[in-house]
PASEBA-1860 file (N, C-alpha, C; in nm, 3 decimals):
! residues 156
1> MSEGVKVG> 0.085/-0.117/0.000/0.000/0.000/0.000/0.089/0.123/0.000 ~ 0.050/0.226/-0.072/0.133/0.345/-0.081/0.121/0.429/0.045 ~ 0.219/0.513/0.065/0.226/0.594/0.186/0.154/0.726/0.166 ~ 0.057/0.758/0.249/-0.006/0.888/0.250/0.045/0.967/0.369 ~ 0.097/0.896/0.469/0.148/0.958/0.590/0.294/0.916/0.604 ~ 0.380/1.014/0.614/0.523/0.986/0.632/0.552/0.981/0.782 ~ 0.625/0.882/0.823/0.655/0.867/0.965/0.798/0.910/0.990 ~ 0.814/0.997/1.090/0.947/1.049/1.123/1.025/0.953/1.211
9> TGKGSELI> 1.116/1.004/1.286/1.206/0.924/1.367/1.143/0.890/1.501 ~ 1.041/0.808/1.500/0.980/0.761/1.622/0.885/0.860/1.688 ~ 0.883/0.984/1.647/0.797/1.084/1.708/0.657/1.081/1.649 ~ 0.641/1.029/1.531/0.511/1.027/1.466/0.504/1.127/1.353 ~ 0.388/1.128/1.290/0.363/1.215/1.175/0.268/1.325/1.215 ~ 0.288/1.442/1.157/0.193/1.550/1.178/0.082/1.535/1.075 ~ -0.042/1.540/1.122/-0.158/1.518/1.038/-0.256/1.634/1.049 ~ -0.328/1.660/0.943/-0.433/1.762/0.943/-0.566/1.689/0.934
17> AFNIGSQE> -0.652/1.712/1.034/-0.784/1.649/1.036/-0.887/1.745/0.979 ~ -0.987/1.689/0.912/-1.093/1.770/0.852/-1.222/1.689/0.852 ~ -1.332/1.760/0.832/-1.463/1.697/0.836/-1.526/1.690/0.698 ~ -1.599/1.581/0.679/-1.690/1.565/0.566/-1.818/1.514/0.630 ~ -1.917/1.603/0.638/-2.037/1.568/0.713/-2.000/1.543/0.857 ~ -2.047/1.431/0.912/-2.016/1.398/1.051/-1.891/1.312/1.064 ~ -1.828/1.282/0.952/-1.708/1.197/0.952/-1.583/1.283/0.961 ~ -1.478/1.225/1.021/-1.350/1.296/1.031/-1.242/1.213/0.961
25> FCVGTTSV> -1.159/1.283/0.885/-1.050/1.220/0.810/-0.924/1.303/0.831 ~ -0.810/1.250/0.787/-0.686/1.327/0.798/-0.592/1.291/0.684 ~ -0.498/1.382/0.659/-0.388/1.360/0.564/-0.261/1.409/0.630 ~ -0.148/1.356/0.586/-0.019/1.401/0.638/0.013/1.542/0.592 ~ 0.071/1.621/0.680/0.105/1.759/0.644/0.209/1.764/0.533 ~ 0.285/1.657/0.515/0.386/1.656/0.409/0.320/1.659/0.271 ~ 0.193/1.619/0.261/0.119/1.620/0.134/0.046/1.751/0.110 ~ 0.033/1.835/0.215/-0.048/1.956/0.205/0.038/2.077/0.169
33> REIRGWTP> -0.001/2.144/0.060/0.069/2.267/0.020/0.007/2.390/0.084 ~ -0.125/2.392/0.093/-0.193/2.505/0.156/-0.338/2.470/0.181 ~ -0.402/2.553/0.264/-0.545/2.541/0.291/-0.605/2.676/0.257 ~ -0.710/2.675/0.176/-0.771/2.800/0.132/-0.922/2.792/0.141 ~ -0.985/2.906/0.136/-1.130/2.910/0.138/-1.188/2.860/0.006 ~ -1.317/2.833/0.008/-1.385/2.785/-0.112/-1.383/2.892/-0.221 ~ -1.349/2.849/-0.341/-1.354/2.931/-0.461/-1.434/2.853/-0.564 ~ -1.536/2.912/-0.625/-1.612/2.838/-0.726/-1.522/2.787/-0.838
41> ATALPHAP> -1.547/2.665/-0.880/-1.465/2.600/-0.984/-1.535/2.612/-1.119 ~ -1.454/2.616/-1.224/-1.505/2.613/-1.360/-1.524/2.468/-1.399 ~ -1.646/2.431/-1.433/-1.677/2.291/-1.466/-1.603/2.247/-1.592 ~ -1.570/2.119/-1.594/-1.508/2.058/-1.711/-1.608/1.959/-1.773 ~ -1.627/1.965/-1.905/-1.718/1.869/-1.967/-1.663/1.726/-1.954 ~ -1.750/1.632/-1.926/-1.717/1.489/-1.918/-1.620/1.455/-1.806 ~ -1.607/1.543/-1.708/-1.520/1.514/-1.593/-1.588/1.409/-1.506 ~ -1.510/1.330/-1.431/-1.570/1.236/-1.337/-1.659/1.311/-1.238
49> TFVLGVVN> -1.758/1.245/-1.182/-1.853/1.311/-1.092/-1.785/1.372/-0.970 ~ -1.673/1.318/-0.927/-1.605/1.371/-0.809/-1.518/1.492/-0.839 ~ -1.498/1.527/-0.966/-1.420/1.646/-1.002/-1.518/1.760/-1.029 ~ -1.518/1.859/-0.938/-1.610/1.972/-0.950/-1.572/2.063/-1.065 ~ -1.446/2.066/-1.100/-1.396/2.153/-1.205/-1.254/2.194/-1.171 ~ -1.214/2.309/-1.221/-1.078/2.358/-1.199/-1.082/2.503/-1.153 ~ -0.978/2.544/-1.081/-0.959/2.684/-1.044/-0.817/2.724/-1.083 ~ -0.797/2.855/-1.099/-0.664/2.907/-1.129/-0.599/2.945/-0.998
57> LRGVVLPI> -0.494/2.874/-0.962/-0.421/2.900/-0.838/-0.284/2.957/-0.875 ~ -0.275/3.088/-0.876/-0.150/3.156/-0.911/-0.089/3.102/-1.040 ~ -0.173/3.092/-1.143/-0.126/3.049/-1.274/-0.127/2.899/-1.298 ~ -0.161/2.821/-1.196/-0.166/2.675/-1.210/-0.313/2.632/-1.214 ~ -0.349/2.551/-1.313/-0.485/2.498/-1.322/-0.496/2.381/-1.223 ~ -0.582/2.398/-1.123/-0.593/2.304/-1.013/-0.728/2.234/-1.017 ~ -0.729/2.100/-1.037/-0.857/2.029/-1.029/-0.908/2.027/-0.885 ~ -1.039/2.045/-0.869/-1.101/2.044/-0.737/-1.183/1.915/-0.724
65> VDLAVRLG> -1.147/1.834/-0.625/-1.212/1.706/-0.600/-1.311/1.723/-0.486 ~ -1.438/1.686/-0.511/-1.536/1.683/-0.403/-1.506/1.555/-0.325 ~ -1.436/1.571/-0.213/-1.390/1.454/-0.138/-1.508/1.370/-0.089 ~ -1.621/1.433/-0.060/-1.739/1.358/-0.017/-1.780/1.259/-0.126 ~ -1.790/1.304/-0.250/-1.830/1.216/-0.360/-1.724/1.109/-0.383 ~ -1.598/1.148/-0.378/-1.488/1.053/-0.401/-1.491/0.939/-0.299 ~ -1.536/0.971/-0.176/-1.541/0.870/-0.071/-1.676/0.799/-0.063 ~ -1.769/0.834/-0.153/-1.896/0.763/-0.157/-2.009/0.828/-0.080
73> FPPTQPTA> -1.990/0.952/-0.036/-2.094/1.027/0.035/-2.171/1.113/-0.064 ~ -2.285/1.172/-0.020/-2.359/1.262/-0.110/-2.274/1.384/-0.147 ~ -2.302/1.445/-0.263/-2.225/1.561/-0.307/-2.233/1.677/-0.209 ~ -2.126/1.755/-0.206/-2.118/1.873/-0.121/-2.184/1.991/-0.193 ~ -2.256/2.070/-0.118/-2.309/2.198/-0.169/-2.219/2.306/-0.110 ~ -2.111/2.344/-0.180/-2.011/2.433/-0.121/-2.066/2.571/-0.084 ~ -2.018/2.620/0.030/-2.048/2.755/0.077/-1.917/2.822/0.116 ~ -1.925/2.945/0.160/-1.805/3.017/0.203/-1.740/2.951/0.325
81> RHAIIVVE> -1.813/2.865/0.395/-1.758/2.799/0.514/-1.673/2.677/0.480 ~ -1.680/2.629/0.357/-1.603/2.512/0.316/-1.457/2.551/0.290 ~ -1.370/2.450/0.287/-1.228/2.475/0.264/-1.177/2.386/0.152 ~ -1.072/2.431/0.089/-1.001/2.351/-0.011/-0.862/2.323/0.044 ~ -0.831/2.196/0.059/-0.698/2.155/0.102/-0.621/2.121/-0.025 ~ -0.518/2.199/-0.054/-0.437/2.175/-0.174/-0.332/2.072/-0.137 ~ -0.339/1.956/-0.203/-0.247/1.847/-0.175/-0.161/1.817/-0.296 ~ -0.047/1.758/-0.268/0.048/1.722/-0.373/0.095/1.580/-0.348
89> YGRQVAGL> 0.096/1.501/-0.454/0.151/1.367/-0.446/0.234/1.346/-0.572 ~ 0.363/1.330/-0.556/0.450/1.323/-0.674/0.444/1.457/-0.745 ~ 0.412/1.454/-0.874/0.399/1.578/-0.951/0.253/1.619/-0.966 ~ 0.165/1.550/-0.899/0.022/1.577/-0.909/-0.025/1.669/-0.797 ~ -0.102/1.772/-0.832/-0.155/1.866/-0.735/-0.306/1.876/-0.757 ~ -0.382/1.876/-0.648/-0.528/1.889/-0.657/-0.580/1.955/-0.531 ~ -0.699/2.011/-0.541/-0.766/2.069/-0.426/-0.875/1.974/-0.379 ~ -0.878/1.948/-0.249/-0.981/1.861/-0.191/-1.083/1.949/-0.121
97> LVDGVSDI> -1.207/1.945/-0.165/-1.314/2.020/-0.102/-1.360/1.946/0.023 ~ -1.352/2.013/0.139/-1.393/1.954/0.267/-1.485/2.052/0.339 ~ -1.560/2.002/0.436/-1.650/2.088/0.512/-1.573/2.186/0.599 ~ -1.459/2.146/0.648/-1.377/2.235/0.731/-1.261/2.159/0.793 ~ -1.154/2.231/0.823/-1.038/2.173/0.889/-1.063/2.180/1.039 ~ -1.037/2.069/1.111/-1.073/2.064/1.252/-0.954/2.057/1.348 ~ -0.839/2.007/1.302/-0.733/1.980/1.398/-0.601/1.956/1.326 ~ -0.491/1.982/1.395/-0.358/1.937/1.353/-0.304/1.859/1.470
105> FTAGEDQI> -0.259/1.736/1.445/-0.212/1.651/1.554/-0.100/1.561/1.505 ~ -0.033/1.496/1.600/0.074/1.403/1.568/0.031/1.264/1.608 ~ 0.057/1.168/1.520/0.024/1.028/1.548/0.137/0.939/1.498 ~ 0.166/0.836/1.573/0.267/0.739/1.533/0.206/0.633/1.443 ~ 0.289/0.569/1.365/0.244/0.462/1.276/0.171/0.354/1.354 ~ 0.213/0.329/1.478/0.150/0.225/1.560/0.007/0.261/1.602 ~ -0.031/0.388/1.588/-0.167/0.430/1.621/-0.266/0.410/1.505 ~ -0.213/0.385/1.386/-0.300/0.366/1.269/-0.340/0.220/1.262
113> QPTPDVAA> -0.470/0.195/1.283/-0.523/0.059/1.277/-0.571/0.032/1.136 ~ -0.564/-0.095/1.091/-0.607/-0.127/0.955/-0.754/-0.093/0.933 ~ -0.787/-0.061/0.807/-0.926/-0.038/0.770/-1.002/-0.168/0.796 ~ -1.116/-0.163/0.866/-1.189/-0.286/0.898/-1.225/-0.368/0.774 ~ -1.223/-0.500/0.788/-1.254/-0.589/0.677/-1.395/-0.571/0.624 ~ -1.487/-0.523/0.708/-1.625/-0.505/0.664/-1.641/-0.382/0.575 ~ -1.540/-0.297/0.567/-1.547/-0.178/0.484/-1.552/-0.217/0.336 ~ -1.619/-0.134/0.258/-1.626/-0.157/0.114/-1.485/-0.150/0.054
121> ETAKLFLR> -1.467/-0.217/-0.058/-1.336/-0.216/-0.124/-1.291/-0.075/-0.160 ~ -1.387/0.012/-0.198/-1.349/0.149/-0.231/-1.298/0.221/-0.107 ~ -1.357/0.194/0.010/-1.309/0.255/0.134/-1.166/0.210/0.161 ~ -1.138/0.083/0.140/-1.002/0.032/0.163/-0.903/0.091/0.063 ~ -0.952/0.125/-0.056/-0.866/0.184/-0.158/-0.822/0.325/-0.119 ~ -0.914/0.403/-0.058/-0.887/0.542/-0.027/-0.839/0.565/0.115 ~ -0.854/0.466/0.203/-0.813/0.482/0.342/-0.698/0.389/0.375 ~ -0.593/0.445/0.436/-0.481/0.363/0.484/-0.515/0.294/0.613
129> GVIAMDGR> -0.606/0.351/0.688/-0.643/0.296/0.816/-0.725/0.395/0.894 ~ -0.738/0.367/1.025/-0.820/0.450/1.114/-0.741/0.476/1.242 ~ -0.751/0.598/1.292/-0.688/0.634/1.419/-0.800/0.657/1.520 ~ -0.792/0.587/1.634/-0.885/0.611/1.744/-0.815/0.705/1.840 ~ -0.873/0.824/1.860/-0.806/0.925/1.941/-0.910/1.014/2.009 ~ -0.899/1.031/2.139/-0.987/1.121/2.214/-1.135/1.093/2.188 ~ -1.172/0.967/2.180/-1.311/0.930/2.156/-1.358/0.950/2.013 ~ -1.264/0.981/1.921/-1.295/1.002/1.780/-1.233/0.891/1.697
137> LIGVIDIA> -1.294/0.862/1.585/-1.235/0.773/1.484/-1.204/0.859/1.363 ~ -1.076/0.863/1.325/-1.032/0.948/1.216/-0.976/0.860/1.105 ~ -1.036/0.866/0.987/-0.987/0.790/0.872/-0.862/0.854/0.814 ~ -0.760/0.773/0.788/-0.634/0.823/0.731/-0.641/0.806/0.580 ~ -0.648/0.918/0.509/-0.662/0.918/0.363/-0.532/0.877/0.296 ~ -0.543/0.793/0.193/-0.429/0.754/0.109/-0.432/0.843/-0.016 ~ -0.353/0.950/-0.014/-0.354/1.049/-0.122/-0.323/0.986/-0.257 ~ -0.233/0.889/-0.262/-0.191/0.830/-0.389/-0.308/0.772/-0.467
145> NLLPSPEL> -0.402/0.707/-0.400/-0.515/0.646/-0.469/-0.633/0.742/-0.485 ~ -0.630/0.852/-0.413/-0.743/0.943/-0.409/-0.747/1.039/-0.526 ~ -0.632/1.089/-0.567/-0.628/1.193/-0.669/-0.664/1.137/-0.806 ~ -0.733/1.219/-0.887/-0.765/1.174/-1.023/-0.637/1.167/-1.105 ~ -0.631/1.073/-1.195/-0.510/1.063/-1.278/-0.502/1.186/-1.367 ~ -0.382/1.236/-1.394/-0.367/1.355/-1.479/-0.430/1.334/-1.616 ~ -0.423/1.212/-1.668/-0.482/1.182/-1.799/-0.633/1.198/-1.794 ~ -0.695/1.160/-1.681/-0.839/1.168/-1.664/-0.885/1.313/-1.668
153> VAAA> -0.813/1.401/-1.599/-0.849/1.543/-1.596/-0.820/1.607/-1.731 ~ -0.706/1.573/-1.792/-0.669/1.632/-1.921/-0.766/1.592/-2.032 ~ -0.818/1.469/-2.024/-0.909/1.421/-2.127/-1.048/1.481/-2.115 ~ -1.077/1.539/-1.999/-1.213/1.589/-1.975/-1.247/1.709/-2.058
END
């Protein structure tokens, strides 16, 4: 399985937690370039349902992924309260539309429990595991499998 969270020298990884509806998820800060407010996206014809469109981010065309749809939840109706987490994996950059950023915390690799076997295969594809912390269950997103392929966005 590919790494979405980089683990340091025994201290753990810094993670950014965010909400999608009542669910909480996180990504490693090493994948995050910035967090910005919601900006309406320009729709792309024939784009996958989870790609809301693109925005111009300082001269870079950035695809915006409705993370709720990508994870199998109902589509987001974006408002000014929503956030876009700009993530990078390899040479790929995309914006993830989330309901809001909730926390920054550190977790060790030993705190990440495997995605339960009862989870759908798509959940296992997008989640590296789950962290139980402070009475919360936080899904650890696998950025590598989450982002749309560059060919998919370019062909749209």
